[in-house]
C-alpha positions in Angstrom: -21.7 25.6 -42.0 -24.9 23.0 -41.5 -28.0 22.5 -43.4 -30.8 20.5 -42.5 -33.0 18.6 -45.0 -36.4 20.5 -45.8 -39.6 19.7 -43.5 -37.4 18.9 -40.6 -36.8 21.2 -37.3 -33.6 21.3 -34.7 -35.5 22.2 -31.6 -32.1 21.6 -29.2 -31.3 24.5 -27.1 -34.1 26.9 -28.2 -32.5 27.2 -31.7 -34.6 28.5 -34.4 -35.5 25.5 -37.2 -32.8 25.0 -39.5 -33.8 25.8 -43.4 -33.1 23.7 -46.6 -30.1 24.5 -48.3 -30.1 23.1 -52.2 -25.9 23.7 -52.3 -24.2 24.0 -49.1 -20.7 23.8 -50.9 -22.0 27.1 -52.9 -23.4 28.6 -50.1 -20.4 28.4 -47.6 -17.8 29.4 -50.5 -20.0 32.4 -50.8 -19.6 32.9 -46.8 -16.1 32.7 -46.8 -15.9 34.9 -50.0 -17.8 37.8 -47.7 -15.5 37.0 -44.6 -18.6 36.0 -42.7 -16.3 32.9 -41.8 -12.6 32.9 -40.6 -10.7 29.7 -39.5 -8.6 32.1 -37.6 -11.4 33.1 -35.2 -12.0 30.4 -32.3 -15.8 30.5 -33.4 -15.2 30.8 -37.3 -17.2 33.9 -37.3 -15.2 37.3 -37.4 -16.4 40.4 -35.6 -15.0 42.8 -38.4 -17.9 43.6 -41.1 -18.6 41.5 -44.3 -16.4 42.2 -47.5 -18.9 43.9 -50.0 -16.2 43.2 -52.7 -16.1 39.3 -52.0 -12.5 39.3 -51.9 -11.7 37.0 -49.0 -10.0 34.0 -49.7 -11.9 30.8 -49.8 -10.6 27.5 -48.4 -9.5 24.9 -51.2 -10.8 22.5 -50.9 -13.8 22.2 -49.5 -15.5 19.3 -48.8 -19.3 18.3 -47.7 -19.4 15.7 -45.0 -22.4 14.8 -43.2 -23.1 15.0 -39.1 -26.1 14.2 -37.4 -28.0 14.4 -40.7 -26.7 17.7 -41.7 -24.5 18.8 -44.4 -21.3 19.9 -42.9 -19.1 21.9 -45.5 -15.4 21.6 -43.8 -12.1 22.8 -45.0 -10.3 20.1 -46.4 -9.8 17.3 -49.0 -11.6 14.1 -49.4 -10.1 12.5 -46.4 -11.1 15.1 -43.9 -14.5 13.9 -43.2 -13.3 10.5 -42.1 -10.8 11.9 -40.2 -13.4 14.1 -38.0 -15.3 10.8 -37.7 -18.1 11.7 -40.5 -19.5 10.5 -43.3 -18.4 12.4 -47.0 -21.9 13.5 -48.6 -22.5 11.4 -51.8 -22.1 13.6 -55.2 -25.8 15.0 -56.0 -27.2 13.9 -52.7 -28.7 15.8 -49.8 -28.7 14.9 -46.1 
């Protein structure tokens, strides 16, 4: 899951501008709980309906990395960002 700092836009490929997200980790956890994200699906987004009971498992741990100036929440521990060639987001900061 990616977020762009407030006041910036991403106009590549005619994509709509990204919105500011204060807590990317919390938002991504919420998306996993709803089954809006699924690591077993090639693009990560399942075709089935959202889980209204918020009972779908959340990968643990999730780590916030920085990718192209955006927060990228990745399943994995503290070394996952480095393994992917990304910087790990410092605690209490936003890209």
